[in-house]
VOGU-3710 file (C-alpha; in Angstrom, 3 decimals, decimal comma):
1> xxxxxxxxxx> -0,240/0,065/0,232  1,064/3,737/-0,598  2,496/4,879/2,658  2,084/8,371/2,079  -0,453/10,156/4,242  -3,170/11,058/1,738  -0,939/11,568/-1,198  -2,241/13,815/-4,095  -1,921/12,610/-7,817  -2,314/14,670/-11,030
11> xxxxxxxxxx> -3,931/12,201/-13,542  -4,027/13,376/-17,357  -5,817/10,900/-19,771  -8,626/10,992/-22,005  -9,323/7,106/-21,676  -12,331/6,473/-19,654  -11,308/2,841/-18,940  -7,979/4,190/-17,537  -9,220/6,922/-15,620  -11,734/4,593/-14,029
21> xxxxxxxxxx> -9,253/1,997/-13,231  -6,780/4,249/-11,932  -8,982/6,505/-9,893  -10,486/3,414/-8,138  -6,915/2,114/-7,253  -5,590/5,126/-5,999  -8,932/5,926/-4,272  -8,750/2,874/-2,344  -5,238/3,661/-1,173  -6,524/6,518/0,333
31> xxxxxxxxxx> -5,054/9,150/-2,213  -6,631/12,198/-3,682  -6,770/12,372/-7,509  -7,192/15,107/-9,639  -8,319/14,363/-13,210  -7,528/16,316/-16,852  -8,213/15,282/-19,927  -5,599/16,845/-22,105  -1,881/17,614/-22,047  -2,600/21,700/-21,919
41> xxxxxxxxxx> -4,962/21,158/-18,947  -1,983/19,016/-17,095  0,336/21,801/-17,651  -2,323/24,261/-16,414  -2,795/22,070/-13,322  0,803/21,893/-12,798  1,402/25,534/-12,886  -1,456/26,162/-10,463  -1,594/26,559/-6,832  -2,155/22,977/-6,150
51> xxxxxxxxxx> 0,834/20,690/-5,264  0,915/16,888/-6,207  2,948/14,113/-4,933  3,183/12,507/-8,292  1,941/13,282/-12,064  0,563/10,121/-14,128  0,777/11,119/-17,688  -0,930/8,829/-20,498  1,111/8,267/-23,615  -1,868/8,459/-25,719
61> xxxxxxxxxx> -3,080/12,056/-24,979  -4,267/13,540/-28,238  -3,380/17,100/-28,169  0,201/16,739/-26,936  3,184/13,973/-27,493  3,964/12,847/-24,091  7,784/13,535/-24,190  6,856/17,322/-24,935  4,357/17,234/-21,992  6,900/15,669/-19,643
71> xxxxxxxxxx> 9,624/18,087/-20,747  7,360/21,122/-20,231  6,354/19,901/-17,003  9,959/19,362/-15,862  10,713/22,974/-16,969  8,415/24,118/-14,135  10,639/24,855/-11,210  7,958/23,711/-8,701  7,652/20,310/-10,498  11,044/19,583/-11,364
81> xxxxxxxxxx> 11,254/17,367/-7,995  7,847/15,605/-8,381  7,974/11,990/-9,765  6,679/12,187/-13,230  5,163/8,384/-14,216  4,298/7,505/-17,714  1,429/5,267/-18,766  1,899/3,613/-21,947  1,482/0,350/-24,030  4,407/-2,111/-24,954
91> xxxxxxxxxx> 7,738/-0,864/-23,859  9,510/0,986/-26,552  12,803/2,633/-27,231  11,018/6,222/-26,972  9,714/5,481/-23,546  12,824/4,050/-22,636  14,680/7,286/-23,868  12,518/9,302/-21,796  13,485/7,593/-18,511  17,053/7,872/-19,550
101> xxxxxxxxxx> 16,915/11,683/-20,303  15,236/12,111/-16,806  11,965/13,573/-18,478  10,100/10,441/-16,778  10,840/8,642/-13,621  8,897/5,547/-14,283  6,999/3,617/-16,905  3,725/1,452/-15,947  2,115/-0,525/-18,552  -1,457/0,108/-19,037
111> xxxxxxxxxx> -2,414/-3,488/-19,095  -0,686/-4,045/-15,774  -2,399/-5,823/-13,024  -3,538/-3,370/-9,910  -1,255/-4,826/-7,873  1,633/-4,094/-9,860  0,576/-0,568/-10,467  0,419/-0,169/-6,723  3,770/-1,655/-6,135  5,332/0,545/-9,099
121> xxxxxxxxxx> 3,666/3,947/-7,497  4,945/3,027/-4,165  8,334/2,250/-5,362  8,604/5,596/-7,496  7,397/7,784/-4,664  9,948/6,018/-2,192  12,828/6,392/-4,587  11,706/10,133/-4,826  11,874/10,551/-1,205  15,074/8,979/-0,943
131> xxxxxxxxxx> 16,513/11,380/-3,735  14,974/14,415/-1,642  16,929/13,161/1,312  20,148/12,413/-0,515  20,173/16,016/-1,828  19,347/17,446/1,197  22,315/16,026/2,738  24,682/17,007/-0,211  23,406/20,302/0,317  23,808/20,575/4,051
141> xxxxxxxxxx> 27,586/18,974/3,349  28,100/21,652/0,883  27,174/24,236/3,418  29,038/22,828/5,903  32,307/22,588/3,816  31,830/26,657/3,135  31,716/27,611/6,611  34,313/27,711/9,520  33,392/24,943/11,912  33,929/27,027/15,025
151> xxxxxxxxxx> 32,101/30,296/14,488  29,621/29,247/11,810  30,720/32,096/9,289  32,347/31,625/6,156  35,847/30,132/6,011  38,716/31,697/4,321  38,437/30,037/1,111  34,799/30,423/0,645  34,996/34,025/1,488  37,670/34,629/-1,161
161> xxxxxxxxxx> 35,707/32,818/-3,718  32,736/35,299/-2,911  34,974/38,170/-2,938  35,903/37,498/-6,618  31,933/37,343/-7,531  31,345/40,298/-5,672  34,064/42,155/-7,620  32,658/41,322/-10,761  29,735/42,927/-9,682  31,502/46,093/-8,563
171> xxxxxxxxxx> 32,907/46,542/-11,743  29,885/46,104/-13,702  27,680/48,698/-11,616  31,004/51,028/-10,753  29,960/50,823/-7,244  32,164/50,968/-4,189  33,208/47,993/-1,633  35,257/48,133/1,314  37,017/45,520/3,357  37,330/45,492/6,951
181> xxxxxxxxxx> 39,951/43,352/8,312  40,292/42,937/12,422  42,476/40,961/14,634  41,816/40,604/18,560  44,652/42,110/20,253  46,718/39,771/22,291  44,678/36,849/21,852  47,416/34,643/22,806  47,585/36,188/26,285  43,914/35,077/26,663
191> xxxxxxxxxx> 44,306/31,532/25,326  47,048/30,993/27,972  45,120/32,583/30,744  41,591/31,054/29,890  42,096/28,205/27,956  41,192/26,934/24,507  37,619/26,332/25,366  36,951/29,722/26,682  38,725/31,425/23,925  36,748/29,341/21,136
201> xxxxxxxxxx> 33,602/30,897/22,900  35,203/34,412/22,584  35,754/33,853/19,025  32,071/32,514/18,560  30,692/35,699/20,491  32,792/37,925/18,365  31,425/36,311/15,204  28,098/36,526/16,261  28,420/40,207/17,491  29,679/41,402/14,448
211> xxxxxxxxxx> 27,248/39,344/12,292  24,327/41,276/13,897  25,894/44,692/12,585  25,902/43,539/9,150  23,416/44,069/6,254  21,881/40,884/4,726  24,218/41,208/1,840  27,455/41,899/3,636  30,189/39,083/4,018  31,896/37,794/6,966
221> xxxxxxxxxx> 34,558/35,482/7,427  37,311/34,100/9,693  40,252/34,285/7,983  42,779/33,437/10,864  42,757/31,948/14,151  41,664/35,349/15,671  41,289/37,322/12,415  37,940/38,211/10,796  37,228/39,876/7,367  34,060/41,735/6,467
231> xxxxxxxxxx> 33,311/42,850/2,936  30,798/45,477/2,769  29,513/45,878/-0,929  27,900/49,406/-2,012  29,940/50,805/1,197  32,573/54,046/0,684  35,468/53,826/2,434  34,033/56,826/4,761  31,188/54,675/5,766  33,499/51,534/6,276
241> xxxxxxxxxx> 35,240/53,737/8,740  31,871/54,783/10,584  30,947/50,686/10,452  34,605/50,012/11,910  33,871/52,591/15,077  30,396/50,474/15,675  32,473/47,228/15,799  35,300/48,722/17,860  32,324/50,026/20,419  29,530/47,537/20,168
251> xxxxxxxxxx> 31,618/44,286/19,484  34,631/44,931/21,755  33,915/47,784/24,111  31,049/45,731/25,591  32,538/42,675/27,806  32,121/39,084/26,765  30,722/36,738/29,074  32,535/33,460/29,419  33,551/31,056/32,130  31,617/33,167/34,463
261> xxxxxxxxxx> 33,723/36,228/33,865  33,236/39,488/32,044  36,108/39,653/29,521  36,898/42,662/27,983  38,645/42,470/24,477  39,943/44,836/22,004  40,832/44,830/18,336  43,088/46,412/15,723  41,402/47,303/12,146  42,855/47,616/8,627
271> xxxxxxxxxx> 40,821/48,827/5,826  40,944/49,082/2,149  38,619/49,999/-0,807  38,034/47,806/-3,511  37,746/50,098/-6,729  36,860/47,172/-8,753  40,410/45,748/-8,332  41,587/42,188/-7,868  40,483/40,887/-4,299  44,230/39,670/-3,705
281> xxxxxxxxxx> 45,459/43,189/-4,105  42,652/44,537/-2,007  43,154/42,222/0,702  47,082/42,756/0,526  46,230/46,400/1,333  43,866/45,652/4,192  46,372/43,420/5,685  49,116/45,952/5,452  46,847/48,796/7,076  46,139/45,867/9,867
291> xxxxxxxxxx> 49,908/45,942/10,414  50,017/49,551/10,548  47,244/49,581/13,229  48,991/46,708/15,315  52,165/48,813/15,482  50,410/51,523/17,055  48,752/49,481/19,410  45,238/48,438/20,810  41,887/49,619/19,222  43,920/51,484/16,496
301> xxxxxxxxxx> 41,967/51,714/13,199  43,889/52,246/9,932  42,823/52,884/6,277  45,186/51,818/3,551  46,091/55,063/1,346  45,411/57,396/4,335  47,867/58,764/6,834  45,253/59,474/9,215  44,368/56,665/11,800  41,596/56,854/14,383
311> xxxxxxxxxx> 42,513/57,835/18,050  43,415/54,695/20,040  43,162/54,518/23,737  44,152/51,344/25,117  43,063/50,921/28,738  43,060/48,084/31,167  41,115/44,996/29,548  40,412/43,266/32,697  37,783/40,583/33,536  35,712/41,903/36,482
321> xxxxxxxxx> 37,301/39,601/38,988  40,659/39,080/37,317  43,034/41,805/39,108  45,804/43,226/37,410  47,411/40,228/36,022  44,874/39,997/33,070  46,100/43,271/31,574  46,293/42,603/27,695  48,966/45,098/26,849
//
């Protein structure tokens, strides 16, 4: 028996005997059946609001060859993942080709016994469900491969790939894009003082706080152990500077809660403007700006190509109960 909870079938045929027998078979299995008498009506039903668990197409429809109907149905994005089952006479090379090409998922002979019909329909739907599960797992694995396992944001390789795509768009639209590269100050100190697990949590919270400040189309990735890169499409360097000030105050000025303590972190920031150039070049400029910022001290912001820098005011970066021995600088 069909194991789907009241599945819905679309049945396209103008043969009264076939309609009566298939409707009776599916109805007895608890299925809902919508009948159409032509290929055009089948396409209209497929394009309509109703959703079907499978589509059964009579190869002898008068107004449209079965192959044409199946191909048109597959072209509909909403039906590209629905089982398409062909009902035909004796097996032929034409029907075999339709299955081999993926236009049809299965073939049922119109002369087959009801038990065979039931078996084939059940098998087709089971195979379809299995294919969807495999596809879902594949997509999940692909997403996992694109993300940094610790923080859940993009990893370096994926972010660089996306930067090349964004750069193409920047070139086409002659729009700005800015990169903000930042590195947590003296993270090795915190790692030795708090331990790896606590520092992993600090990195996760840093990624989460930063993500909350980004627009839906901005990009964020972890490019090193304690280094992050934000790509800001349609953002001029002056606006990127304002965004970086928000990072400094809203991400790092607010203490992080970890291991029962309030930890005050700081970071240095390097900025660079894309101007449609290779992401490799722009990233090198951001890295150079970050290098300058680190040389000046905690909480410094430097922009490549500018001699100015934001004032840095390193202070005591303490946990709430640490004492002076947890000074980061």
